[in-house]
C-alpha positions in Angstrom: 0.0 0.0 0.0 1.5 3.3 -1.0 2.0 6.3 1.3 -0.6 8.3 -0.7 -3.2 5.5 -0.4 -2.6 5.3 3.4 -2.9 9.1 3.6 -6.1 9.1 1.6 -7.6 6.3 3.7 -6.7 8.1 7.0 -8.2 11.4 5.7 -11.5 9.7 4.7 -11.7 7.9 8.1 -10.9 11.1 10.1 -13.4 13.1 8.0 -16.2 10.5 8.4 -15.6 10.1 12.2 -15.1 13.9 12.9 -11.5 13.5 13.9 -12.2 10.9 16.5 -9.0 8.8 16.4 -10.3 6.1 18.8 -13.2 5.4 16.3 -10.8 5.5 13.4 -8.2 3.1 14.7 -10.2 -0.2 14.5 -11.6 0.8 11.1 -8.2 1.6 9.8 -7.0 -1.8 11.0 -10.0 -3.5 9.3 -9.4 -1.5 6.1 -5.7 -2.4 6.0 -6.6 -6.1 6.5 -9.1 -5.8 3.6 -6.4 -4.1 1.5 -3.8 -6.7 2.2 -6.3 -9.6 1.6 -7.2 -8.2 -1.8 -3.7 -6.8 -2.8 -3.7 -8.6 -6.2 -7.0 -6.9 -7.1 -5.7 -3.5 -6.1 -2.5 -4.0 -8.1 -4.0 -5.5 -11.3 -7.5 -3.9 -11.2 -8.6 -6.9 -13.2 -12.1 -8.3 -12.5 -14.8 -10.3 -14.2 -17.4 -8.0 -15.7 -20.4 -8.5 -13.4 -22.7 -5.8 -14.7 -23.0 -2.1 -15.4 -21.1 -0.3 -12.6 -19.0 2.6 -13.6 -18.0 6.2 -13.1 -20.0 8.3 -15.5 -18.8 11.8 -14.8 -18.9 14.5 -12.2 -21.6 16.6 -10.6 -21.5 20.4 -10.4 -19.4 20.2 -7.2 -16.9 18.0 -9.1 -17.8 14.9 -7.2 -17.5 11.7 -9.2 -20.8 10.1 -10.1 -21.0 6.3 -10.0 -23.8 4.5 -11.8 -25.1 1.0 -11.6 -27.9 -0.6 -13.6 -29.2 -3.9 -12.3 -31.0 -4.7 -15.5 -27.6 -5.3 -17.0 -26.3 -7.4 -14.2 -24.5 -10.4 -15.7 -23.2 -12.3 -12.7 -24.8 -12.9 -9.3 -24.2 -10.2 -6.7 -21.9 -12.6 -4.8 -19.4 -12.1 -7.7 -19.8 -8.3 -8.0 -17.4 -7.2 -5.3 -14.2 -7.0 -7.4 -15.9 -4.7 -10.0 -17.3 -2.5 -7.2 -13.8 -2.2 -5.6 -12.1 -1.2 -8.8 -14.9 1.3 -9.7 -14.6 2.9 -6.3 -10.8 3.1 -6.7 -11.4 4.9 -10.0 -13.7 7.3 -8.3 -11.1 8.0 -5.6 -8.6 8.9 -8.2 -11.0 11.4 -9.7 -11.5 12.9 -6.2 -8.0 14.2 -6.2 -9.5 17.4 -7.7 -10.5 18.4 -4.2 -13.8 16.5 -3.9 -14.0 14.3 -0.8 -17.0 12.2 -1.7 -19.0 10.7 -4.6 -22.6 10.4 -5.8 -24.0 6.9 -6.3 -27.0 6.3 -8.6 -28.5 2.8 -8.3 -31.0 2.0 -11.1 -32.8 -1.1 -9.9 -35.3 -1.2 -12.8 -35.3 -4.7 -14.2 -33.4 -6.1 -11.2 -33.5 -9.9 -11.2 -32.9 -11.7 -7.9 -31.1 -15.0 -8.2 -31.2 -17.7 -5.5 -27.5 -17.0 -4.8 -28.4 -13.3 -4.2 -30.5 -14.4 -1.2 -27.3 -14.9 0.9 -26.8 -11.6 2.8 -23.1 -12.2 3.5 -21.8 -10.4 0.4 -24.0 -7.3 1.1 -22.9 -7.2 4.7 -19.2 -7.6 3.7 -19.6 -4.8 1.1 -21.3 -2.6 3.8 -18.4 -3.2 6.1 -15.9 -2.3 3.3 -17.9 0.9 2.8 -17.5 1.7 6.5 -13.8 1.0 6.6 -11.8 1.2 3.4 -14.2 3.4 1.5 -15.3 5.4 4.6 -17.0 8.7 4.0 -17.0 8.3 0.2 -20.7 8.5 -0.5 -22.1 12.0 -0.4 -25.5 10.7 -1.6 -27.1 7.5 -2.9 -29.9 7.8 -5.3 -32.1 4.7 -5.8 -34.2 4.6 -8.9 -37.2 2.1 -9.2 -36.7 -0.2 -6.3 -38.7 -3.4 -6.8 -40.9 -4.7 -4.0 -38.6 -7.7 -3.4 -35.5 -5.5 -3.1 -37.4 -3.4 -0.6 -38.2 -6.5 1.5 -34.5 -7.5 1.4 -33.4 -4.0 2.3 -35.7 -4.0 5.3 -34.5 -7.5 6.4 -30.8 -6.5 6.0 -31.0 -3.0 7.4 -30.5 -4.0 11.1 -27.4 -6.0 10.1 -25.8 -3.0 8.4 -23.2 -0.8 10.2 -24.7 2.4 11.6 -22.8 4.6 9.2 -24.2 2.8 6.1 -27.7 3.3 7.4 -27.3 7.1 7.5 
């Protein structure tokens, strides 16, 4: 992990937790464990295309805008993490223009739930990653056309999500 990457991670954690170092320490540890565990992905940025998840531009405040369309999901959600990580890293690189967060647009129109998507573990793992490695990155999440089944899953998973993700 490079010095710049560590510095960016520490800044995001401190910003998210209002400078509270005692709150940041365990999250930094978890983030560094995540980073070490997935070092090959961070180095190569190579992933299996799982669906439509990409940086599409910037908003008026120069924050990167990430977009995902579930209608174009190719692989089950359990295999989507690598693409999410690489896309978030691309957004972080765009943030060097002074923006400290990003906008996420989730278009759930046409979402198909597979049996393998019923396992909440990948969603909970991704939420923890958002709390630690990608802490404070999301300025706003915009959900378009959430189907009834996705609403039921969200309500079931909501209590399992870290407090920062629920805000």
